[in-house]
VEXPAKE-728084 format. One record per residue: x, y, z of N, C-alpha, C, CB in turn. Coordinates in steps of 0.001 Angstrom, whole numbers, plus 500000, padded with zeros to 6 digits. Glycine has a CB too. Layout:
<sites>
XYZXYZXYZXYZ;...
</sites>
This chain:
<sites>
299877097036390285300465095808390848301404095177389820299349094791391267;302551094680390277303457093944389420302919092536389239304888093923390005;302361092254388065301675090978387856302635089803387899300941090989386532;303839090021387462304808088927387490305116088531388932306105089328386753;305352089531389778305640089239391184304422088614391859306065090522391930;303232089115391488302006088556392078301838087092391700300775089359391627;302064086775390400301917085398389950302929084494390636302074085310388435;304160085011390809305170084223391504304761083959392935306514084927391468;304264084998393611303816084830394996302655083890395095303442086153395598;301725083978394143300561083109394144300973081653394033299619083477393007;301861081364393067302270079984392859303054079466394047303096079857391592;303930080312394610304701079892395781303777079565396934305698080978396195;302773080403397133301827080178398227301079078878398036300841081335398332;300687078597396785299931077374396526300787076140396731299371077386395115;302109076267396595302988075118396735303391074855398170304209075309395904;303136075800399084303476075578400478302614074465401053303304076869401292;303116073724402052302343072611402605301058073087403257303174071842403613;299961072446402910298666072744403513298068071450404035297708073430402492;297055071569404873296483070365405468295027070581405777297238069966406734;294316069463405793292947069497406282293005069520407804292115068274405757;291867069352408423291850069425409882292777068378410486290425069239410412;293624068811411404294630067935411986294246067537413397295994068609411983;294912066480413893294643065968415223295938065881416012293958064596415152;295794065985417332296934065813418212296977064402418770296890066828419344;297993064151419610298140062827420224297298062786421497299646062507420538;296260061972421476295254061942422538295214060600423240293887062264421976;295072060653424549294748059474425353293814059906426466296035058800425932;292835059068426785292077059284428016291616057957428579290873060207427768;291426057938429866290998056737430578289500056541430339291317056840432110;289152055496429592287752055282429235286888054941430444287645054177428208;287524054574431557286762054270432770286601055485433681287436053150433535;287111056622433246287079057815434095285770058591433975288236058722433747;284911058201433046283636058899432801283875060337432339282765058897434078;285012060571431696285337061916431230284239062535430365286624061882430454;283649061794429410282607062426428585281382062878429375282169061473427513;281252062396430609280086062731431416280390063764432500279534061485432051;281601064333432475281945065337433480280960066511433412283400065836433275;280586066997434573279641068116434670280316069430435066278555067785435674;281491069319435710282141070526436200283650070343436139281686070855437642;284328071337435573285765071240435347286442072556435713286063070869433881;287560072456436423288393073626436721289456073731435635289050073523438151;289554074902435025290507075135433946291577076105434437289793075689432675;292790075609434561293905076446435021294413077328433877295058075565435575;295019078476434211295705079266433180296884078470432639296185080636433749;297335078806431448298421078038430843299728078260431584298584078411429373;300596077266431485301937077346432054302940077678430953302317076021432760;303927078481431300305006078802430365306009077650430333305711080133430764;307054077803429521308074076763429413308720076432430755309138077190428432;308809077436431647309440077205432948308481076586433964309985078508433494;307234076311433546306291075625434421305482076524435324307012074666435246;305556077840435141304813078766435992303493079167435326305664080019436297;302416079233436140301132079687435623301233081142435167300030079531436692;300610081448434052300656082784433472299276083440433587301117082726431989;299198084574434303297921085264434527298120086759434325297364084971435957;297230087348433564297190088802433404295739089176433135298144089296432239;295075089709434153293650090026434018293406091522433776292900089579435270;294480092270433631294332093714433508294606094223432095295254094400434477;295727093793431511296122094279430193295506093397429110297664094310430058;294440093864428508293702093072427533294461092882426224292376093718427255;295588093576426041296373093425424828297586092524425023296817094773424340;297828092088426243298987091239426497298750089835425947299293091179428005;299839089154425589299728087793425075299097086873426106301099087261424666;299485087040427351298943086186428408297436086327428512299590086520429748;296968087558428527295513087803428603294819087182427392295207089335428675;295337087443426202294680086977424984294638085459424908295387087532423762;295700084797425360295747083340425283294783082700426268297159082841425542;294796083153427515293843082618428490292403082941428096294142083176429886;292198084139427585290857084557427186290351083700426031290850086043426790;291227083399425081290804082585423938290458081169424377291902082549422867;291291080618425262291010079264425754289654079219426448292118078793426720;289346080284427187288062080355427884286907080451426888288036081557428843;287021081319425907285906081585425005285719080500423957286105082906424326;286823080009423396286729079101422264286753077632422640287829079375421325;287251077326423808287258075923424229286291075685425371288661075495424642;286492076386426456285713076144427663284218076301427406286154077089428771;283835077383426747282411077651426566281747076695425580282217079069426099;282556075968424801281986075007423867281687073664424531282926074803422697;282223073455425715281991072197426407280624072212427066283086071937427449;280009071059427074278691070956427693278874070588429168277801069897426955;279541071473429891279750071269431320280014072635431957280939070271431589;279840072707433247280147073928433985281653074005434169279410073966435363;282229075184433933283665075339434076284001076535434955284318075488432712;285099076397435660285667077504436424287024077794435808285782077169437971;287121078891435060288332079225434320289185080178435148287987079852432947;290202079644435784291016080448436695291835081504435962291940079551437491;292097081293434691292888082264433958292066083246433163293814081567433054;290735083162433286289871084020432483289832085432433028288467083451432423;289422086345432173289249087732432576288236087836433709288807088587431385;288525088682434682287607088860435807286232089309435315288174089882436808;286208090236434382284925090761433935284160089744433095285132092037433141;284854088676432652284178087662431857283695086496432710285097087157430771;284074086457433970283719085314434807283174085828436129284944084379435038;281864085856436247281219086462437413281603085757438704279710086442437249;281730084437438651282016083713439889283383084091440444281948082203439653;284369084216439563285708084618440014285700086077440437286757084388438901;284963086906439726284929088323440051284362088548441449284102089086439015;283328087809441787282665087999443070283477087414444219281286087373443042;284131086307443977284782085597445076286166085104444654283915084415445542;287012086023444202288321085654443697289177084974444759289030086875443171;289075085429445987289895084864447064289577083395447311289691085656448348;288381083001446948287968081605447155288886080639446418286520081400446690;289464081102445288290272080221444454291769080487444578289856080362443019;292138081402445469293538081818445552294455080644445870293703082905446607;294047079766446776294908078661447199295100077595446125294340078024448431;294313077653445068294449076643444017295730076832443213293245076689443085;296381078002443365297612078270442640298854077881443440297680079731442269;298683077340444617299823076965445454300716075950444743299336076393446793;301956075884445190302863074852444688302634073571445471304347075306444795;301849072695444937301502071458445633302594070422445438300153070911445136;302777069587446428303812068555446356303428067434445403304080067985447737;302146067305445135301688066258444223300335066664443646301592064879444951;299963065997442575298634066251442012297540065718442933298510065610440619;297878064760443762296908064271444751296512065397445700297492063078445549;297525066165446140297251067286447038296485068398446313298565067838447619;296874068667445069296166069697444310294704069287444110296855069939442939;294500068022443746293141067529443494292273067646444738293178066073443021;292866067361445892292104067462447138291641068895447372292948066978448328;292532069866447094292167071273447270291135071708446238293409072163447175;291296071253444997290327071585443954288952071038444320290781071027442590;288920069793444784287643069165445145286998069878446329287850067677445477;287824070199447326287312070878448518286749072259448163288425071014449578;287421072962447259287045074346446944285914074441445931288242075096446423;285899073543444971284969073692443844283991072545443657285738073857442599;284294071384444246283473070176444045283419069783442563282039070406444582;284455070156441792284494069826440363284847068353440173285514070724439620;284510067831438985284865066448438655286355066294438411284093065981437430;287004067384438010288422067322437721288947068679437296288699066290436646;290189068696436809290797069949436381291767069672435237291523070648437563;292051070718434458292931070596433298294009071664433371292132070715431977;295236071263433021296379072168433021297028072131431643297403071782434133;297230073300431074297855073456429762299266073996429945297017074397428848;300220073411429239301614073863429351302232074009427965302446072875430208;302921075128427767303684075309426532304897074389426571304119076800426347;305086073591425525306255072712425489307291073140424449305818071293425208;306907074090423590307866074615422616307380075977422137308047073634421411;308288076921422040307994078223421446309315078828420977307259079173422468;309503078869419678310749079408419136310567079762417668311905078400419307;311421080637417203311465080980415788312754080441415194311357082513415576;312726080153413910313898079612413227314124080390411925313721078085412942;314852081500412004315172082221410770316183081436409945315718083630411086;315966081385408663316917080688407804316794081224406387316680079155407836;317667080753405513317751081283404156317518080190403130319106081941403921;316670080505402158316593079676400954317687080186400020315148079739400270;318711079389399733319872079905398987319541080158397520321040078925399086;320355080990396906320240081203395472320565079898394738321180082352395007;319894079694393614320116078458392865319969078745391374319122077343393314;320908078225390577320879078388389124320200077168388511322321078576388546;319191077414387686318429076326387059318288076608385560317019076169387728;318069075559384802317775075672383378316278075498383178318576074622382549;315644076494382588314193076513382467313790076435380999313608077779383122;313002075428380602312485075375379223311511076525378995311788074009378938;311715077289377915310876078445377616310219078256376242311714079760377653;309165079037376006308450078918374738307706080213374430307468077729374776;307577080515373154306702081588372699305911081062371505307518082880372323;304722081617371244303886081129370158302750082117369885303322079732370494;302091081893368767300944082701368380299741081793368168301249083521367100;298599082200368716297358081454368543296376082299367731296747081063369922;295798081677366735294782082339365919293460081596366071295215082397364423;292393082336366369291079081737366586290062082356365631290627081923368055;289257081475365020288173081898364118288699082681362919287156082748364879;289886082321362410290424082964361208289982082232359950291954083021361269;290400082703358797290063082042357528290555080600357481290653082819356360;291616080311358199292162078950358253291741078198359509293671078996358178;290688078685360183290223078048361410291072078448362604290230076540361254;291161077538363574291990077777364749293348077137364529291318077223366033;294404077879364809295735077325364598296749077980365525296160077500363142;297870077287365690299000077787366458300227077789365556299243076926367739;300986078885365557302138078981364668303206079867365315301721079543363278;304311080012364645305466080776365153305917080268366524305117082273365242;305903078956366681306320078356367955307843078376368049305781076897368091;308349078869369155309804078905369374310117078343370748310360080355369239;311094077458370842311496076831372093312969077120372368311240075309372049;313288077372373615314678077560374016314808077278375513315166079002373678;316011077212375997316292076982377417316978078218377984317181075708377623;316468078693379092317027079887379709317719079522381020315926080940379950;318946079963381161319677079751382415319260080852383383321243079754382188;318666080452384498318012081419385382318499081228386819316468081271385309;318666082336387529319081082286388936317896082611389843320250083273389200;317504081637390658316499081883391692317197082618392825315832080541392197;316734083793393206317480084581394197317379083998395607316973086015394204;318315084360396432318282084019397859317050084660398496319589084491398583;316492083966399491315263084477400124315292084157401613313988083865399457;314991085159402433314983084976403876313619084467404333315338086291404591;313640083446405177312417082814405661312403082778407185312281081391405091;311190082674407753311045082526409203310095081355409464310510083856409868;310619080347410138309831079177410499309461079283411976310614077855410206;308171079094412272307663079239413638307336077874414219306416080148413667;307747077669415484307494076408416176306738076704417473308832075645416468;305672075942417714304901076143418940304203074837419286303867077306418781;304154074523420583303503073284421005302894073404422379304483072144420988;301860072593422624301151072582423904300940071153424386299799073307423782;301036070992425708300631069758426390299397070052427227301786069191427282;298439069140427209297271069231428085297238067995428973295948069364427260;297005068216430256296847067115431192295600067347432031298096066967432092;294748066326432108293532066426432900293587065401434032292273066211432015;293080065825435205293114064992436406291719064891437008294110065562437442;291482063778437720290194063627438393290294064094439848289721062158438330;289269063836440626289228064319442013290305063705442897287876064033442612;290867062577442487291914061931443269293314062350442825291777060428443169;293386063144441767294689063531441247295245062538440249295655063699442371;294429061556439828294859060606438803294804061286437440293972059325438818;295829061080436651295827061628435307294864060813434448297261061628434700;293870061468433869292850060755433100292844061162431625291478061005433706;293648062136431256293747062510429849295070063209429585292572063414429439;295687062883428453296859063618427971296633063973426512298171062783428147;297197065095426106297051065559424720298256066418424387295713066360424513;298860066160423244300015066951422807299831067301421334301360066172423035;300193068545421004300073068977419616301091070076419337298636069472419312;301532070143418090302540071109417665302090071818416402303891070420417437;302630073016416191302542073719414923303963074044414471301667075017415046;304275073708413220305528074109412580305117074769411271306522072871412347;305237076068411185304645076773410048305445078009409662303216077169410367;305341078367408400305888079632407912304849080743408011306373079486406461;303688080417408523302653081420408686301786081603407469303262082707409040;301805080624406558301031080786405326299530080856405575301329079650404381;299067080300406699297633080356407009297228081662407684297251079191407897;298196082485408032297902083649408872298108084986408165298758083608410099;298441084971406912298687086233406210299810086064405219299018087357407196;300683087049405118301780086955404162301246086851402750302673085758404479;301848085986401944301444085829400552300002085357400464302368084845399831;299675084321401220298313083787401177297320084828401642298195082527402035;297657085547402709296743086568403214296484087657402195297290087178404477;297525088055401468297356089082400448296431088605399341298705089481399866;296587087347398962295732086792397911294286086708398384296233085402397485;294092086259399627292741086188400162292102087566400193292749085577401561;292888088579400599292356089928400647291997090450399265293350090851401301;292829090115398257292581090572396903291272090023396353293727090175396001;290985088768396668289783088127396141288620088152397128290090086700395759;288716088954398149287589089147399052287518088185400204286352089058398301;288525087313400356288500086371401464288932087032402758289389085181401166;288800086281403846289176086809405151290685086754405317288481086028406278;291283087863405682292719087927405890293003087943407386293328089174405197;293737086948407853294058086862409264295350087621409555294180085394409703;295711087661410837296910088387411216298152087639410744296955088600412736;299057088395410150300298087810409685301208087506410867300997088744408692;301890086351410807302817086001411879304091086833411755303148084490411845;304611087237412904305878087948412974306656087377414154305665089501413120;307974087536414172308758087022415292308307087558416648310203087353415086;307753088764416678307293089323417942305791089105418151307615090808417999;305161088373417233303734088128417391303359086838416658302902089331416858;303610085733417306303221084456416720302625083508417754304415083804416055;302972083707419031302534082779420072301013082724420183303135083176421413;300357083873420144298903083910420324298204083168419193298400085363420394;298615083442417949297938082823416806298138081313416784298442083430415501;299338080845417082299585079402417080298926078742418286301097079113417077;298877079440419404298120078955420569296661078733420173298216079966421759;296076079703419477294682079589419054294478078383418142294238080865418340;295405078183417223295283077079416276295245075733416992296438077109415281;296131075561417975296170074291418690294957074146419604297463074174419501;294498075233420215293277075185421021292102074719420166292976076570421642;292009075227418945290919074827418060290950073334417764290985075610416762;292154072794417546292268071370417265291955070544418508293668071038416747;292393071020419670292093070315420914290602070317421186292841070947422086;289979071457420951288529071546421168287793070542420292288022072973420877;288203070438419031287554069489418126287765068058418590288083069661416704;288992067725418997289260066370419473288488066075420755290759066173419706;288378067061421641287636066848422885286138066724422606287901068002423874;285636067511421686284229067390421314283945066010420728283840068487420308;284936065455419995284772064107419454284618063082420582285972063738418559;285359063273421680285207062378422823283764062384423308286159062785423964;283219063577423478281844063698423963280834063148422954281525065157424272;281011063517421680280059063089420652280117061579420431280335063819419336;281330061026420397281458059588420179280839058792421315282919059208420018;280957059316422527280340058642423679278826058554423490280675059391424999;278236059646423049276776059663422839276380058753421674276285061107422572;277120058864420569276769058080419385276907056582419635277643058488418208;277959056198420349278218054774420524277333054124421569279645054565420891;276672054929422398275687054342423311274518053759422516275177055401424324;274277054327421324273165053883420499273563052758419538272610055053419717;274872052519419404275350051566418413275092050131418860276839051775418150;274540049328417965274282047924418254275538047121417946273070047396417437;276053046408418938277284045655418787276974044185418479278146045774420058;277800043598417598277643042183417273278234041336418395278319041846415917;277952040044418370278372039154419470279796038671419269277427037949419584;280691039609419064282120039316418951282857040353419782282607039330417447;283898039914420484284637040818421367286105040841420970284484040392422847;286655042048420850288063042227420502288855042575421755288233043329419424;289940041857421977290916042190423004292226042599422344291135041000423965;293260042843423152294490043413422603295720042730423203294543044929422865;296675042413422333297902041738422734299083042695422888298244040670421730;298938043925422383300035044879422522300653045233421183301098044323423441;301593046191421235302249046700420032303754046761420271301694048102419642;304518046279419311305965046477419335306257047844418721306719045328418562;307021048653419447307206050056419056308672050377418776306675050983420147;308925051377417936310306051816417702310864052541418912310381052724416473;312182052624418993312836053176420168312502054623420472314280053052420013;312170055417419461311927056833419707310622057084420457311912057583418400;309764056086420562308459056265421205308492055863422674307396055455420472;309349054916423028309315054304424353309345055268425521310439053388424484;310097056381425424310211057303426537309298058502426453311594057765426644;308416058534425474307535059681425277306132059329425769307504060109423781;305751059863426922304461059534427526303299059827426592304280060301428818;303340060968425925302199061389425107302035060498423879302367062848424674;303133060216423182303052059346422009302694057924422409304374059357421241;303329057427423468303103056050423906301638055819424261303993055721425108;301082056698425075299680056550425465298751056702424266299317057573426539;299069057645423400298220057893422241298179056685421317298710059117421478;299308056029421127299360054874420231298495053733420768300814054399420049;298657053404422045297875052306422619296387052659422682298393051961424024;296100053908423041294705054339423086294089054311421686294597055754423691;294851054756420690294346054764419320293997053377418834295356055383418395;294826052393419176294561051016418777293212050537419312295680050096419270;292901050883420562291657050428421185290467051286420779291798050431422697;290670052607420757289567053502420430289123053333418986289966054946420685;290076053108418073289715052903416666288931051612416486290972052880415786;289261050587417286288470049344417232287033049619417639289084048258418149;286870050468418642285533050832419121284789051658418077285629051613420444;285507052564417403284880053476416459284568052817415119285765054668416241;285466051986414632285380051540413242284969050084413060286685051750412585;284644049396414175284084048053414035282779047974414812285087046972414531;282033046918414564280768046694415274280932045741416443279720046152414322;282175045376416745282429044417417818282402045081419188283769043733417603;282284044278420209282460044748421578283962044841421859281745043796422607;284349045716422768285767045965423017286115045617424458286124047435422717;287127044767424605287653044411425932288905045246426166287970042861426044;288736046384426841289844047324427002290952046800427913289327048626427546;290584046116428975291589045759429994291846044274430128291166046286431316;291318043452429227291608042024429267290722041213430169292983041825429675;289612041755430603288715041029431517287368040698430897288496041837432768;287261040879429566285949040736428931285745039469428136285718041872428050;286618038479428274286435037221427565286469037356426057285151036609427967;287484038060425529287571038296424085287850037007423325288658039325423779;287217036867422149287490035735421259288514036094420191286200035258420599;288709037417419982289629037896418958290581038917419577288854038515417760;291778038992418999292786039888419561293519040642418451293789039097420421;293884041881418775294672042708417863296094042803418406294039044130417693;297043042622417535298449042838417892299095043621416763299203041479418145;300160044324417088300735045185416073302229045352416175300104046501416135;302815045748415068304217046140414991304280047486414282305080045059414246;304777048492414967304996049776414332306497049954414151304379050942415170;306895050034412920308321050147412610308793051594412581308617049490411277;307856052470412266308223053884412185307053054740412654308636054270410737;307338055624413562306340056575414074307105057869414313305613056048415411;307051058761413347307935059922413439307368061116412686309317059578412899;307792062299413129307551063539412406308903064007411886306863064632413319;309049063972410589310336064275409967310226065548409134310812063094409090;311331066204408981311324067370408114312334067185406988311633068647408915;311926067613405807312727067459404596312889068822403941312074066443403613;314113069117403517314347070379402842313925070263401381315828070793402954;313017071121400965312587071186399569313435072241398868311053071519399453;314204071804397893315116072711397192314347073769396390316042071914396260;314940074955396215314309075960395350314113075402393945315160077251395299;313034075799393280312784075348391919312033076434391160311986074020391911;311951076241389871311292077235389021310271076565388121312323078001388175;309173077258387885308173076836386914307885078029385997306860076322387625;306959077843385088306589078932384188305077079063384105307181078705382789;304635080239383728303228080437383401303148081146382053302494081257384515;301993081046381411301820081623380073301381083072380185300791080813379250;302188083955379658301896085385379704301389085861378338303155086185380128;300245086522378346299693087102377128300465088377376792298170087400377290;301115088395375611301906089545375188301039090562374448303069089093374297;300190090085373566299335090992372795298099090256372302300109091594371604;297083091045371933295850090490371380295308091459370338294793090226372502;295003090934369165294449091754368093293211091071367520295504092001366983;292185091869367223290972091371366598290779092067365264289746091584367513;290334091310364286290063091886362956288921091120362305291338091846362047;288179091833361469287036091223360785287445090706359410285882092235360650;286806089643358989286995089108357641285672088498357171288149088043357610;285554088320355848284306087844355261284568086557354472283677088933354345;283663085609354625283819084360353880283251084505352471283126083198354619;283296083430351699282876083465350293281415083824350123283137082136349644;280604083583351162279186083901351089278883085284351669278377082840351820;279914086014352015279717087356352553279473087395354044278585088003351867;279627086232354682279425086193356132280571086850356884279262084759356601;280248087626357892281268088342358659281761087499359830280716089681359169;283070087499360023283694086772361142284734087684361800284360085427360650;285043087366363045286076088131363761287229087198364112285493088800365053;288392087528363606289604086745363890290322087352365097290556086707362642;290749086462366019291513086901367191292901086288367151290788086514368506;293916087136367236295302086670367240295937087047368583296111087285366039;296392086031369301297034086255370604298460085725370555296231085568371756;299391086532371087300783086106371193301119085852372662301740087173370583;301795084736372902302132084319374265303633084088374402301362083042374644;304084084224375635305445083839376001305422083339377434306446085031375835;306238082359377734306288081854379113307127082779379980306861080417379153;306688082941381219307417083737382213307826082821383363306545084935382735;308976083093383942309521082237385000308942082619386355311054082331385036;308613081608387126308137081797388499309140081133389440306690081200388696;309655081896390395310598081359391377309851080724392542311539082465391888;310378079604392999309856078952394201311020078789395182309188077556393862;310902079409396322311966079340397318311906078004398055311858080514398317;313053077556398512313097076319399281312447076494400645314535075848399444;312052075391401261311445075449402594311525074073403250309967075931402512;311324074057404567311281072810405318309856072259405317311786073022406767;309706071030404887308405070361404862308349069325405981308148069690403479;307274069361406781307085068412407883306110067315407466306571069138409153;306517066075407708305695064932407322305656063915408457306233064279406028;304451063581408893304274062510409864304172061186409133303024062751410737;304967060208409570304993058907408902304767057792409922306339058700408160;303865056884409582303624055685410391303647054488409457302258055772411171;304462053509409781304506052281408986304547051088409925305733052272408029;303966049995409494303973048795410308302949047782409850303730049145411739;302664046857410744301746045761410449300851045499411660302527044478410059;299536045430411433298577045060412468297865043783412043297555046206412725;297529042969413030296884041690412752295723041444413699297891040552412855;294734040737413196293648040205414012293820038702414068292240040599413442;293883038149415280294014036707415462292871036212416339295390036344416088;292629034902416315291639034337417230292335033834418476290843033199416556;291586033247419370292138032838420674293187031743420548291023032361421584;293202031020419427294211029980419223295462030522418542293631028846418398;295448031806418173296589032413417517296523032369416002297825031749417970;295430031892415443295277031805413988295108033200413393294069030910413615;295876033507412359295819034814411714294554034924410866297076035050410847;293798035996411104292540036189410395292595037391409448291405036368411392;293177038478409910293269039708409111294651040311409310292151040736409508;295250040789408223296555041436408316296536042716407494297685040487407833;297221043723408007297303045003407293298713045551407445296245046027407831;299402045674406326300760046197406310300772047446405429301781045120405792;301191048582405977301099049814405209302014050882405769299672050316405184;302232051910404960302886053149405374301935054287405075304261053352404650;301668055115406069300763056243405909301503057538406256299500056070406801;301143058601405556301761059905405803300712061007405850302803060217404725;300978062007406667300141063193406745301001064303407331298845062942407608;300403065477407536301211066576408063301541066369409530300488067900407877;300751065539410228301024065227411630301002063714411820299991065916412570;301838063232412748301961061793412955300661061175413442303069061502413943;299927061888414294298666061358414797297678061111413670298063062309415816;297682061975412652296788061780411512297219060581410671296747063042410645;298524060430410468299017059279409710298635057982410415300549059361409528;298766057958411733298402056767412508296903056491412410298812056937413983;296096057545412427294650057379412299294294056766410945293935058730412477;294945057212409868294694056620408548295026055121408568295531057347407454;296151054786409194296580053390409282295517052551410002297942053286410016;295042053048411134294072052297411930292724052168411220293879052966413283;292276053243410585290997053206409879290992052100408831290705054561409220;292076051983408075292140050975407006292245049559407573293334051255406083;292985049410408670293074048090409287291720047640409821294106048098410415;291046048498410573289777048097411176288646048008410150289397049075412272;288792048666409007287830048458407929287904047007407451288098049440406752;289128046468407370289300045055407007288721044143408086290791044732406785;288970044503409345288456043692410449286933043655410428288955044236411796;286330044811410239284871044868410241284286044090409060284397046325410200;284961044165407918284518043383406762284598041893407059285361043723405524;285642041473407737285781040060408115284639039625409029287134039819408811;284327040451410023283261040102410967281889040062410290283238041100412123;281572041114409577280229041215409012280052040310407799279932042653408628;281177039853407231281084038967406069280908037510406434282301039112405223;281052037168407719280932035752408126279490035350408266281664035497409444;
</sites>
């Protein structure tokens, strides 16, 4: 193995953007009893053109793999009965036995009201969910060559010698170095989820995206994981990325949906103090106003976070006689991308090592180790970095309009929904401290 190339790849991989568990933009109608649903119809995913995608025969096709994964990794994790219309026939006995029973559910309905009526008549389910791809594309681009000046050094270290431990023969210089051009592939993929009840009312929306170079799926990172015994996943390629990114977003959706169910159970046991929070609304930036998913998620987040992170009772719709109110101003709610220029760093390369014995004045034997080092250059190619940013001010006021708690901040994460969650957590931590401190 070329150790220099390996070290360069290792450092480049470590510098690529990474993230902890991420969240999508979620909203659901808290009066819909969604966490208590017992039976759900799960439609196969829709492509960009809005058509349902089904392939129950070719187990290697992307369509089969995507529907199959949604069935196995999401549907089966829910604590409810599901009818997965896009699942493999051999994996779903009910569809296998009576496939014609569900044939009419794929009709082109004039409205969700009509679809819901047919779903209810055919399955008696509490509701149904439809997944749609909202983005799928590759973005090939180039990290250009760049000339940089790199500080370099060489030196010798002596350990356990007659003069103790010392460093000598230190030499410093600057090397003019060219970071070579490098071809990159950026992958974009996104999904929308919409859930409806028996009347065809939309009771949940969820949107999530992946923008990645594939560092989590193989490539440099995968090679390193394989070298050290870790699990190596499939590397993304232009002809094979949709399935892996679909899986990633399904996993995040499953976690967020499980949180809905778990939070419902946990909060039934939570003892609430005799204070009620209502809501005055949020002033939003122009880029959010026309986006259903972001708009709903922001308002839902404001209310749901109050429920999660305070001990107060929550007046969701303004009919609960609230004594306190939350109002907000969001100045920025965006997912932005920034070009990170190519750069260079160095690592310390061991050139040689020699050991020799010597004796002290009392005849004691010692071993002297002499190591020579020189710095080696590591290239880092440029890349697009995605950052979700939320900035603004939230306030808690009383019924007379008196300001009680204020929180002004800017939060960032790899996804905007996560940045907004950080903002809300810190605001409601202040609110809860105010309540419990009185």
